[in-house]
Phi, psi and omega in degrees: 000016175285150174061023175088358181276141175218130181276132181233164182217146170242119190237133177240103178281156176273102190262178169239133184295129175068027179232075185300325181298311178296317183296322181298325180289318179287330174295315180295323177299316179293322179296314181297319177298317180293317179296321177297333178279354178103003183291134181255342173231120185236125185240131178245167190287171177298132177052031185291340178292332180247333193099141181289332193263033181285339179056232187289350173296342174297344181269359181272123180303322182301316180295317185292321179291322178293323180294318180295318178300317182288334175295316177298323177298315179297320179298315180296318183286344180252013186298334181266356183274140180267076182200151172262124191240136177243124184232138180263142178198161171279142186217132180265130174223119178053047175068014175244145181260130182237147172267107189239159166251124178264127177266118186239135176198137177060033179083001183242153170266108186284333182180162177239123182251112182277152174289135185265318182258117184255109185283146174215056181216162180053234183274004187258131180230035185296328182297341177297332187240324193252153173256144177295137182286150176288145179284300186284131186295146172227167183259133172238173180239133178226114185054041179079357179261137176287131180224130177287142184225120180162159180294324188270059172250135176237140182248113188250129180281124180292327186273339185237093181301132180100350176263100180233122188253129172244159186228140168221166187234118171044259186305333179308327181285331192273355186267171184292324182232078187288154176306328183301331178298310176296324178300313183295318180295333179274357174120357179295132176250351178223125178252131174249146179227118174266118191230159169221072183265116183286163181266130166225166185300123177084355184291330181299320181293320179293320181296317178296319179297320180297316182293316178300314183292323178297316180293328180286314183292324184263000181049064186210172167272150182219125179245118181244116180243123189240150178298150183220220184299140182115332175292156179294138177254026178309312179230338186232155174238134181246136190254357184060044183281081181274141184219136171237124184230158175218118175045049173090359182242126177283120182268329180206145180211132182283147168286125184297154177066028180237350188054044184276132170274131181243153183230155171203155175259102176281147180249096185288331176293322179297319180296316178298320179296319179299320179292323176292323184289317183270090185291351177272000183301314178255134178280114183300150177302130179091357180239060177115349179289127184246341181210160179288130179287143180297150184285158179236151174250126178265121181251119179283150171215166187240141172225149177280131175278115182214157179287121182255155177272121181283128172254350179291143178253149178233121181303133183284352171231080188294339178277349188241115176300140183283329180281131186298314182296320177292322179297316180297319177296320179294318180297316177298320178297315181294316177301323178292317179300313179300314185291318181289329174298312179294323180301316180298320180297320178290321177296325182285320185275338182078006178295153179236000183227161178227147173236129184218134177280130184241123187247347188089007177263176185295311188296314181289331175296314179296316180299321179293318179299318178294319181294320178298314181299320178294315181294326176295321179292326178280348184076022178267147180293139179296338177298339178286354177268111180265105180264117188256119173262133190230080182302137178230202186291335184251004183292134179256161179298325183297309181291321178297315180295318179297319178300313181295313181296322181295315182295315182293319180296324180277000177064027172273177179268121180266131176233131180246129176227110179282123187267354191301310184295318181295323179292321178298317179299316181299316180299318177299319180296325184258002177076031179268125177292121184293342179268359176266103187270066180259193182297327177296320178301316183286308186288336177298324178291316182296321182286327174299317178299317180293321177301316178300313182297317181296317183291320177296323178297317177300316182297322186263354185066047187237171174258138173277124179267121179286150184243345186294144182259173186295324181296319178296322180291320179298320182273352186071022182276062180207145180279119180303126183063019171246243179292353174294337189250142175197186176260343173195119184262097187292336183263006189299337181255012184246120178288159186299321181298330181276330175306314180303315182287328177295316180295321180294320178300317179297319178298323183284334189245356187288335179073018181236110184302318181294315182295318178301318180298317179295314182297320180294325177289324175299318180294334182272354182273133180301143178292126183199143174280350181049055179251352176247148183305141177289161176248119184053038176080003183249146180307129184256343188243098181259123186305316187288342171287335185266313184252348179109166182295133179295333175304316179289314183297320178293324174299311180298315182301314183300307185285337176284309186278319186287323187236359176069025182297143176283160185304316182295327178290318177298316179299319181298312184283333178293322177300323178288317186287330183250020178302130181087347180254316178229132175295157182302321182293328177288319177300317180296317181302311185279340174292320175296319177298316181303308183294322180296314181288320183302316182284322184286340188254013183298330181302331178287323181284336182292342180234040180289147171290168177298151175186151187282139170282134181241343182220190184285348178244131177209161183240013180294134180290348180265358185225266192277337187235091174263093188228132180294142181291342184252018180294140179276142178263010189302315181301318182288320181290328178297322175297315185292335177291346180277349181292000000 
């Protein structure tokens, strides 16, 4: 339960219809197995103590009395287990029969949640037997103990702030205004659903969609446990289609017709962060509220705080879909966003030309491809794209040749300006020793290049297209007022790991053998600003040797900005995601570098040029990242010092 993670389970036992004693034992077997696996919230199906398909046997006192007795038996037998358990049964209150979920923990029945929406259509005849449950909780007595009874019960964990569990039953999910909506508005972060949804052709897809959408709309975890084998097949068949979702993503799903218990590690801190981030989640008083919401009763429960073993996986390249077809679709979409953003800027300004610095590296290659695509959409000649190659002290033949071949193949205009002599004059003017390869030596070249691009743009009446990507901006790996500056930065929303895939996608789909050859060689070239002299004609300055692997930095960036994860949590999941690829000490080293640079370099992001947002993470000061340039990193670094 560290870092907001909690393991949960949806369990479907193989029951016998109308045999509560037998069913209690198989239910206990499933509960013990789930608890042994580390599950802290365990959900079983609707009416599982008797079976959902008892029909008119629900009117038999013998069955109802046995079900109540076995509920007490389950509570007693699970008193030593560290879990909150939900079990379904029929329950009589004031001569009315209710379909309820019993919340059991520590040997006690914490509450009974009745089903509110009782179906009487198609194959469902529940209204023949059951009464709709009351919303506002009331007190009943069971074996002399006071127990709350009502739909509006929430179960809050004392030890884990943010874990608040609400419950609904089967049909409650399928209606226009499900109880879970009110539960979430009242503070529930996890919804459990005890269900007995029968199988018909195509129903599984619709059921999955309902669970996903409920968890997305309510920004919550959702555990759906459904009846399976053991129910009567007189007219219906039940598949045990268990689903666990979190904020629109299915984390685990049972194979139907197997009575499979499924597990997932829900992230309650992430859910809390999402709710804080989306300020429209709760409708403020006076802004659309038309009636008083029904009251809720909060029932506390206890769980032991212990280090749990995470089985949840986190993709080590969260910006890049692992499936090729999905990745290709994503690449096409991003290229369109970049191109349409630039297209609008040209339509607004009336410019007909572009100036772009081309180095033979990944970022400038992608920016040129986007600009070409934009000019094709505008019907402007590609010759109006002035691609300027500016050889300096660190330029290698490989990158220079690739830059020139790329421009010519794309039919843009190639312009070459050798910056070495101009930089030498500048160094002489400011008293910089040309043999001192320090930050002035490096940045002087970057600023000279930017000056050339800006002046050529003025001369041609063009826009300077920025090439820097989001990963560089996050790390501050850009020369202030050098490559940091442009008139429109098409790559500003694209992380480095995704830049590579965008260029590769273009190479795969362009239909031009020469262009593909050039792009593949660009992809094979080490990432480098080429500001230091090469050694034996080979790049001597590799970016990832200096600031760390971009795979790690993009991982850190995603989970820090998208979900607000704390440093120790990011370190924990990074160790899992990069196991066998990077040692723990290397992950820790570059995570510290990431936080140090991220905080110290905000001043560069605070004055970024315009550029299109393409994903859920962005660093524009006008959009996703409103961060003071002088913020201290002390709190974050203190955590990292404990590694």
